[in-house]
Every structure is written in C-alpha cells, then in structure tokens.
C-alpha positions in Angstrom: 2.4 2.2 1.1 4.8 1.3 -1.7 8.5 2.2 -1.7 11.3 1.8 -4.2 14.6 1.4 -2.5 18.2 1.4 -3.8 21.2 0.5 -1.8 24.3 -1.6 -1.4 24.1 -5.3 -0.7 26.0 -6.0 2.5 27.1 -9.3 4.0 26.9 -10.2 7.7 28.9 -13.3 8.8 27.4 -15.2 11.7 27.0 -18.9 11.9 26.1 -18.6 8.2 26.5 -15.7 5.9 23.4 -13.4 5.5 22.9 -10.8 2.9 20.9 -7.5 3.3 20.1 -4.4 1.3 21.2 -1.5 3.4 18.4 1.2 3.4 19.6 4.9 3.6 18.9 6.8 6.8 16.5 9.1 4.9 14.4 6.2 3.5 14.5 4.5 6.9 12.8 7.6 8.4 10.1 7.4 5.8 9.6 3.7 6.5 9.4 4.3 10.2 6.5 6.7 9.6 4.7 4.1 7.3 5.4 1.3 9.8 3.7 3.0 12.8 1.4 0.4 14.4 2.9 -2.7 12.7 6.5 -2.5 14.1 7.3 -5.3 16.6 10.6 -5.5 18.5 12.0 -3.0 16.0 11.2 -5.2 13.0 8.7 -4.2 10.3 6.9 -6.9 8.2 7.2 -6.2 4.5 6.6 -7.6 1.0 9.7 -7.3 -1.2 9.8 -7.4 -5.0 13.0 -8.0 -7.0 12.3 -8.3 -10.7 9.4 -10.7 -11.0 10.1 -12.3 -7.6 8.1 -11.4 -4.6 8.7 -12.6 -1.0 7.8 -11.6 2.6 10.3 -10.8 5.3 10.9 -8.2 8.0 13.2 -5.2 8.1 15.8 -5.2 10.8 17.0 -2.0 12.5 20.8 -1.5 12.5 22.9 1.6 13.3 20.1 4.1 12.5 18.9 2.4 9.3 17.0 -0.7 8.2 18.4 -3.8 6.6 16.2 -5.8 4.1 17.1 -9.5 4.4 17.7 -11.1 1.0 16.6 -14.7 0.8 19.2 -17.1 -0.5 17.1 -18.5 -3.3 16.1 -15.1 -4.6 19.6 -13.7 -4.3 21.1 -16.7 -6.2 18.5 -16.6 -8.9 19.0 -12.9 -9.5 22.8 -13.2 -9.3 23.0 -10.7 -6.4 26.3 -10.5 -4.6 27.8 -8.5 -1.7 28.8 -5.0 -2.9 26.1 -4.8 -5.6 23.8 -1.8 -5.7 20.3 -3.2 -5.8 16.9 -1.6 -6.5 13.8 -3.3 -5.1 10.1 -2.6 -4.4 8.8 -2.9 -0.9 5.4 -2.7 0.8 4.9 -2.4 4.6 2.5 -5.2 5.5 -0.5 -4.2 7.5 -2.8 -6.7 9.3 
C-alpha cells in the first residue's frame, strides 16, 4: 500500500543527531492497519521516496505516532533541515 505523508522534520539528539519525519496520529493509524503482520517490536519496514531518491528503513513508534528516519546522505543531498515540512512517498514492505 502506497502512502504520501507530509510532516515536520524533527531532530533527536543522542550520541549523534538523528532526523525524522513526524507522521500525524491519523496517518499513523492508517499505517498500523497496513502494517498488520509485518510489524516487529513496534517497527514497520518501509520503502521511502524523497524526490528521485528511494531508500529502505523502518518506522519507529513514538508518543502515539510513527517517526520516519531520514538517512544523512538523503537529507543532505535534498537540503532537508530540522523544522522543514517534508512530503514523501512511503510503501510498507511485505515479505
């Protein structure tokens, strides 16, 4: 199932900074339905598209919604910064 998501880019500071697209609670509920049977430890394997770039990752649950990890190389190439509002394509990966 294909989704188009829009949300803010948020930064999480740990040992290194990580950047995520924050998925709305409503879209998270739709993703949970689509991810039934492929979710593991709360994470959902997905294929993400930003412009012409495609990469695989896994959604992380956080405070009632999912976060989409944004890979450093993709984020830098697209000029994505914390606070930006980003639109991306996403497919739940099924085995």
